[in-house]
Each structure stands twice: as structure tokens, then as C-alpha cells.
C-alpha positions, -999 to +999 in steps of 0.1 A: +173+027+566+152+022+535+127-007+536+131-033+508+093-027+495+105+009+488+132-002+462+127+002+425+148-018+399+152+000+365+174-007+333+207+011+338+215+041+315+251+055+304+247+084+325+245+061+356+282+047+348+302+069+373+278+060+402+280+023+389+319+023+392+315+040+425+294+012+439+318-015+423+349+005+442+329+004+473+320-035+469+358-042+460+370-024+491+344-043+513+352-078+498+388-071+506+378-060+543+359-093+546+389-115+537+379-118+497+411-103+482+411-118+450+378-111+435+373-084+410+409-076+404+429-060+376+405-035+370+374-056+367+348-050+361+358-021+336+336+009+325+338-006+290+323-040+302+296-021+322+287+004+290+286-029+269+261-044+295+241-014+295+240-011+256+229-048+257+201-043+282+217-066+308+227-041+335+202-028+361+203-006+391+182-005+424+170+028+436+158+040+469+128+059+470+147+091+467+163+079+433+196+071+448+211+042+429+219+018+459+230-012+441+236-027+406+236-060+388+237-077+353+209-103+344+203-119+312+185-150+301+203-178+278+235-196+275+265-183+295+297-194+281+313-195+317+286-222+327+293-246+297+317-267+319+312-274+356+331-296+380+298-311+397+267-310+382+236-282+374+205-290+386+190-292+354+201-281+317+168-259+308+168-225+300+180-201+326+189-168+338+223-156+350+230-130+377+265-114+376+283-083+392+257-079+420+270-049+442+255-024+464+268+010+481+265-004+515+240+021+527+207+005+519+195-028+535+179-055+513+194-045+477+209-079+471+177-096+482+156-072+461+177-079+429+175-118+432+137-116+438+134-093+408+154-117+388+135-148+397+103-132+391+113-127+354+129-163+352+124-191+375+154-208+369+187-188+378+223-194+379+251-174+398+287-177+409+311-163+434+347-167+447+355-192+473+365-162+494+332-144+492+315-159+522+288-131+523+275-137+489+276-177+493+254-173+524+234-145+507+228-171+476+220-199+499+196-177+521+178-170+489+172-205+478+203-212+457+221-246+458+258-253+454+262-272+421+298-273+418+327-253+403+331-234+370+361-212+359+360-173+349+391-160+334+409-191+345+396-186+382+376-211+401+340-197+412+315-217+433+286-222+411+249-221+423+215-225+409+178-219+420+147-232+405 
């Protein structure tokens, strides 16, 4: 197993697309095995969406010491339309960073923790969300200092909203 301090994060490139889609396929299968059959359905996330995120500079990869792309996530700072309405309350209304589409290939330990730490080092007010059935992500977020704030909706589907500051 690779140690967390040996992981490196860099901006994703268009030539990473095939491995990113493979990571998302692995993550979808893993979620279904873990009792989360409804998150990331109907071809989501699409290759077109990921290429757009790459072109906007929002998609990142987490590499092991051998250069293997072990995980991916999208990170941006600023208003996210899906977080405009919340059933509940955000911890504050100051400028925030958003983590979306965090996934790993399942072969390297500590990828999610490293990605969250990287984002927090760049902006100390973060928001994220996950499906009610995604108990693993809920625990990961809570173990990394996120607090539940309420429910938001993405593509008309409810998600548990979290914030860390």
C-alpha cells in the first residue's frame, strides 16, 4: 500500500480521461456493492462533463509515487448553484470551496483524505454533498471535520449537505 504522504495532486489533463472514466466506473460499482444503488446513475458523470471540468481547471487527480492516477475530484471556489437553496442552514454564507465527484480506484489508501486536505489547504471553508445511501462518504466527510447542514437537491435528487470551516 502507498503511504498518504507519497500521494501527489495535480490538475487533470484531457489525456487522463480514460483512466478517470475507469475510476468513476469502479466507484459506481463499489457504491452499488455497498448499498448505494442510486447515486451516479444514467451515465453520470459523463466524459463530456469531465472534459468540461478539466478545461475549466476544476478537475484534479491524485497520483501515487509511481505516477498511477489513484483518484480524482473536482474543486472550485465560488457560488455553486446547487447550494443556493438548502433545507437546513449552512454554517455561514462566506465564500466557499466545493468538492464534487470524489472517487478512487480502490487500490491506494488515503486518497479521499489527501484530496480533502489539499482542498482545505487552498480554501478554509468547504462544502460537499452526498447521497443518503452513501454511508461511506458521509463517514469520510464527518471524520474529516465536515458538519451536516441539511438537504440540497442536485438534478432533483436530495443530497445531504456538509460544510467544514
